[in-house]
N, CA, C and O of each residue as an XYZ file, in Angstrom:
412
protein
N     124.451     75.495    148.624
C     124.514     76.193    147.640
C     123.033     75.824    146.641
O     122.403     76.682    146.023
N     122.711     74.399    146.681
C     121.581     74.042    146.154
C     120.306     74.855    146.375
O     119.506     75.200    145.505
N     120.236     75.179    148.087
C     118.993     75.806    148.183
C     119.199     76.986    147.816
O     118.129     77.545    147.576
N     120.414     77.875    147.600
C     120.682     79.149    146.781
C     119.638     79.301    145.376
O     118.768     80.126    145.097
N     120.206     78.018    144.607
C     119.830     77.803    143.434
C     118.299     77.661    143.297
O     117.678     78.285    142.437
N     117.696     76.800    144.194
C     116.794     76.995    143.909
C     115.483     77.870    144.537
O     114.289     77.574    144.498
N     116.097     78.971    145.088
C     115.626     80.177    145.689
C     115.659     81.000    144.185
O     114.587     81.292    143.654
N     116.773     81.302    143.630
C     116.984     82.278    142.695
C     116.195     81.602    141.489
O     115.699     82.467    140.765
N     115.923     80.228    141.044
C     115.194     79.858    140.279
C     113.892     79.724    140.349
O     113.386     79.435    139.264
N     112.899     79.864    141.547
C     111.666     80.349    141.829
C     111.450     81.657    141.931
O     110.310     82.020    141.642
N     112.524     82.802    142.390
C     112.406     84.354    141.875
C     112.233     84.634    140.450
O     111.461     85.425    139.907
N     113.223     83.721    139.872
C     112.889     83.860    138.482
C     111.441     83.358    137.569
O     111.055     83.746    136.466
N     110.926     82.489    138.382
C     109.754     81.928    137.898
C     108.942     83.179    138.500
O     108.622     83.911    137.564
N     108.621     83.540    139.391
C     108.079     84.396    139.737
C     108.111     85.955    138.919
O     107.108     86.479    138.434
N     109.127     86.388    138.900
C     109.496     87.558    137.549
C     108.743     87.385    136.518
O     107.756     88.055    136.212
N     109.346     86.174    135.772
C     108.491     85.599    134.782
C     106.961     85.816    134.535
O     106.360     86.361    133.609
N     106.489     85.130    135.816
C     105.410     85.261    135.555
C     104.377     86.657    135.514
O     103.307     86.837    134.932
N     105.307     87.664    136.516
C     104.726     89.061    136.621
C     105.161     89.962    135.235
O     104.517     90.969    134.942
N     106.236     89.533    134.470
C     106.795     90.061    133.196
C     105.373     89.738    132.296
O     104.661     90.680    131.947
N     105.068     88.504    131.995
C     103.931     88.081    131.484
C     102.407     88.631    131.420
O     101.719     88.855    130.424
N     102.062     88.795    132.945
C     101.013     89.682    133.146
C     100.732     91.092    132.734
O      99.687     91.580    132.302
N     102.229     91.795    133.029
C     102.396     93.432    132.449
C     102.594     93.098    131.142
O     102.196     94.001    130.407
N     103.033     92.199    130.574
C     103.013     92.083    129.118
C     101.600     91.831    128.509
O     101.437     92.326    127.394
N     100.819     91.324    128.908
C      99.406     91.439    128.768
C      98.782     92.768    128.887
O      98.542     93.470    127.905
N      98.565     93.047    129.897
C      97.900     94.445    130.324
C      98.647     95.414    129.497
O      98.175     96.531    129.712
N      99.546     95.456    128.702
C     100.372     96.440    127.967
C      99.670     96.353    126.513
O      99.275     97.295    125.827
N      99.607     94.567    126.146
C      98.936     94.422    124.846
C      97.277     95.156    124.838
O      96.941     95.921    123.934
N      96.545     94.860    125.744
C      95.632     94.889    125.972
C      95.188     96.921    125.767
O      94.204     97.467    125.268
N      96.134     97.352    126.259
C      95.941     98.841    126.344
C      96.433     99.026    125.088
O      95.736     99.856    124.504
N      97.569     98.508    124.230
C      97.956     99.037    123.146
C      96.619     98.633    121.766
O      96.520     99.179    120.667
N      95.923     97.736    122.233
C      94.560     96.729    121.463
C      93.704     98.321    121.190
O      93.313     98.700    120.086
N      93.549     99.095    122.508
C      92.678    100.124    122.625
C      93.169    101.551    121.721
O      92.428    102.331    121.123
N      94.621    101.591    121.844
C      95.155    102.843    121.233
C      95.097    102.378    119.578
O      94.611    103.075    118.687
N      95.561    101.362    119.442
C      95.568    100.806    117.992
C      94.348    101.000    117.224
O      94.451    100.985    115.998
N      92.935    101.222    117.888
C      91.935    101.530    116.859
C      91.648    103.331    117.244
O      90.808    104.006    116.649
N      92.197    103.652    117.917
C      92.449    105.378    117.955
C      93.000    106.039    116.947
O      92.722    107.079    116.348
N      94.157    104.928    116.846
C      95.460    105.484    115.740
C      95.042    105.087    114.477
O      95.487    105.620    113.460
N      94.125    104.085    114.460
C      93.869    103.788    113.203
C      92.686    104.738    112.325
O      92.665    104.970    111.117
N      91.840    105.133    113.269
C      90.668    106.341    113.334
C      91.697    107.775    112.740
O      91.395    108.457    111.761
N      92.684    107.941    113.433
C      93.584    109.422    113.370
C      94.251    109.412    111.874
O      94.346    110.435    111.197
N      94.760    107.955    111.391
C      95.309    107.681    110.235
C      94.298    107.881    108.925
O      94.604    108.386    107.844
N      93.086    107.374    109.304
C      92.120    107.577    108.297
C      91.546    109.042    108.124
O      91.168    109.276    106.976
N      91.414    110.002    108.971
C      91.547    111.168    108.965
C      92.508    111.958    108.314
O      92.161    112.987    107.735
N      93.450    111.662    108.338
C      94.901    112.056    108.067
C      95.016    111.995    106.573
O      95.473    112.896    105.869
N      94.480    110.653    106.096
C      94.419    110.243    104.594
C      93.274    111.320    103.940
O      93.431    111.974    102.909
N      92.199    111.322    104.737
C      91.026    111.768    103.958
C      91.383    113.217    104.216
O      91.042    113.798    103.186
N      91.814    113.963    104.928
C      92.555    115.496    104.514
C      93.571    115.568    103.438
O      93.594    116.428    102.558
N      94.539    114.442    103.607
C      94.923    114.543    102.347
C      94.725    114.769    101.280
O      95.134    115.735    100.636
N      93.670    113.390    100.732
C      92.696    113.295     99.662
C      92.102    114.622     99.503
O      92.234    115.112     98.382
N      91.584    115.192    100.231
C      90.760    116.277     99.882
C      91.699    117.702     99.351
O      91.229    118.656     98.731
N      93.151    117.531     99.792
C      93.775    118.810     99.511
C      94.373    118.410     98.158
O      94.558    119.309     97.338
N      94.687    117.168     97.850
C      95.028    116.785     96.579
C      93.633    117.004     95.371
O      93.985    117.246     94.216
N      92.646    116.948     95.558
C      91.174    117.032     94.898
C      90.567    118.373     95.263
O      89.338    118.345     95.313
N      91.077    119.423     95.502
C      90.333    120.675     95.917
C      89.425    121.007     94.889
O      88.284    121.346     95.201
N      89.851    120.946     93.435
C      89.215    121.285     92.466
C      87.496    120.202     92.664
O      86.333    120.604     92.718
N      87.910    119.161     92.708
C      86.746    118.140     92.541
C      85.775    118.417     93.700
O      84.571    118.393     93.445
N      86.093    118.617     94.661
C      85.430    119.077     96.068
C      84.755    120.562     95.991
O      83.983    120.991     96.848
N      85.164    121.266     94.846
C      84.793    122.717     94.705
C      83.635    122.273     93.804
O      82.459    122.583     93.994
N      84.017    121.645     92.976
C      82.709    121.245     91.718
C      81.324    120.703     92.426
O      80.202    120.967     91.993
N      81.591    119.912     93.571
C      80.650    118.809     94.013
C      79.845    119.841     94.895
O      78.617    119.804     94.984
N      80.816    120.970     95.680
C      79.625    121.972     96.623
C      79.149    123.054     95.691
O      78.201    123.726     96.097
N      79.598    123.302     94.630
C      79.160    123.866     93.559
C      77.600    123.704     93.305
O      76.675    124.504     93.447
N      77.647    122.078     92.782
C      76.458    121.248     92.304
C      75.651    121.410     93.649
O      74.445    121.589     93.478
N      75.996    121.389     94.677
C      75.112    121.116     95.904
C      74.039    122.301     96.267
O      72.824    122.428     96.420
N      75.529    123.284     96.319
C      74.753    124.611     96.379
C      73.916    125.453     95.667
O      73.038    126.165     96.154
N      74.264    125.333     94.310
C      73.672    125.880     93.290
C      72.424    124.876     92.545
O      71.641    125.496     91.825
N      72.267    123.796     92.644
C      71.492    122.842     92.245
C      71.360    121.485     93.094
O      71.856    120.381     92.874
N      70.525    121.928     94.142
C      70.641    120.685     95.178
C      69.362    119.643     94.591
O      69.159    118.601     95.215
N      68.662    119.911     93.584
C      68.093    118.992     92.728
C      68.614    117.862     91.677
O      68.202    116.789     91.235
N      69.694    118.663     91.533
C      70.691    117.403     90.167
C      71.445    116.532     91.036
O      72.321    115.867     90.483
N      71.257    116.365     92.544
C      72.688    115.945     93.448
C      71.965    114.553     92.946
O      72.956    113.974     92.500
N      70.972    113.741     92.757
C      70.977    112.084     92.448
C      71.977    112.243     91.043
O      73.064    111.685     90.898
N      71.383    113.052     90.169
C      71.990    112.920     88.776
C      73.154    112.831     88.921
O      73.606    111.742     88.569
N      74.232    113.910     89.504
C      75.401    113.626     89.870
C      75.838    112.919     90.783
O      77.010    113.150     91.079
N      75.380    112.214     91.290
C      75.622    111.140     92.029
C      75.586    109.558     90.943
O      76.253    108.529     91.054
N      74.832    109.827     90.229
C      74.405    108.363     89.191
C      76.183    108.648     87.974
O      76.926    107.758     87.560
N      76.288    109.912     87.785
C      77.330    110.126     87.121
C      78.793    109.995     87.628
O      79.745    109.772     86.881
N      78.871    110.148     88.908
C      79.998    109.677     89.801
C      79.965    108.240     89.812
O      81.067    107.701     89.919
N      79.114    107.610     89.739
C      79.135    106.212     90.005
C      79.604    105.454     88.301
O      80.344    104.471     88.244
N      79.090    106.043     87.199
C      79.607    105.688     85.983
C      80.975    106.216     85.746
O      81.785    105.427     85.260
N      81.344    107.376     86.001
C      83.122    107.587     86.223
C      84.060    107.214     86.765
O      85.234    107.406     86.448
N      83.427    106.348     88.092
C      84.096    105.507     89.000
C      84.522    103.965     88.461
O      85.528    103.262     88.568
N      83.072    103.814     87.759
C      83.351    102.361     87.333
C      84.373    102.140     86.044
O      85.119    101.199     85.774
N      84.097    103.431     85.334
C      84.954    103.650     83.862
C      86.420    103.448     84.309
O      87.187    102.542     83.984
N      86.661    104.642     85.240
C      88.031    104.772     85.899
C      88.674    103.431     86.183
O      89.718    103.019     85.676
N      87.812    102.729     87.175
C      88.171    101.332     87.557
C      88.526    100.348     86.632
O      89.414     99.543     86.914
N      87.884    100.310     85.457
C      87.729     99.550     84.266
C      89.203     99.890     83.606
O      90.038     99.019     83.361
N      89.333    100.896     83.431
C      90.427    101.399     82.629
C      91.894    101.412     83.318
O      92.937    101.711     82.738
N      91.777    101.074     84.507
C      92.947    100.696     85.485
C      93.200     99.194     85.311
O      94.348     98.754     85.362
N      92.019     98.315     85.083
C      92.483     96.683     84.923
C      92.760     96.723     83.611
O      93.764     96.123     83.229
N      91.792     97.554     82.491
C      92.265     96.950     81.579
C      94.018     96.632     81.011
O      94.150     95.655     80.274
N      94.946     97.227     81.266
C      96.440     96.726     80.418
C      96.514     95.706     81.395
O      97.490     95.026     81.081
N      95.905     95.167     82.586
C      96.290     94.002     83.061
C      95.681     92.505     82.713
O      96.022     91.434     83.216
N      94.612     92.767     81.636
C      93.803     91.396     81.135
C      94.344     90.889     80.091
O      94.690     91.402     79.027
N      94.401     89.513     80.601
C      95.583     88.432     79.837
C      94.883     88.356     78.485
O      95.584     87.735     77.685
N      93.497     88.870     77.858
C      93.257     88.710     76.722
C      93.991     89.650     75.294
O      93.943     89.427     74.084
N      94.670     90.786     76.120
C      95.355     91.896     75.563
C      96.491     90.980     74.906
O      96.746     91.117     73.710
N      97.178     90.034     75.702
C      98.401     89.388     75.256
C      97.992     88.806     73.657
O      98.878     89.014     72.828
N      96.920     88.200     73.216
C      96.617     87.771     71.947
C      96.910     88.903     71.000
O      97.717     88.757     70.082
N      96.249     90.055     71.217
C      96.294     91.407     70.286
C      97.672     91.867     70.170
O      98.020     92.327     69.082
N      98.518     91.812     71.141
C      99.737     92.393     71.460
C     100.940     91.707     70.858
O     101.998     92.333     70.786
N     100.855     90.493     70.429
C     101.881     89.499     69.989
C     102.678     90.001     68.555
O     102.066     90.762     67.805
N     103.460     89.747     68.354
C     104.517     90.175     67.119
C     104.828     88.864     66.654
O     105.606     88.712     65.713
């Protein structure tokens, strides 16, 4: 019986080693798929954003087509508006506001 147990344990060791190599191969293939899936997710997110901001994209395209020389100025305005928007989002979380809102 002990010889049979030794044979079973040896076979189990071989099976575990084979499973480990298969698991490693699957993980390597999954890494390649993960980058492709991430790119696809980014494209879908960009398409969703474009659908939600169709008016903004229309205005930008109009500026590009109608007045291509004004593009640098439009980019500067876009940067200023983005910074203003980011500051406005952070504004309520500033701790200095607690001093002014105490009752």
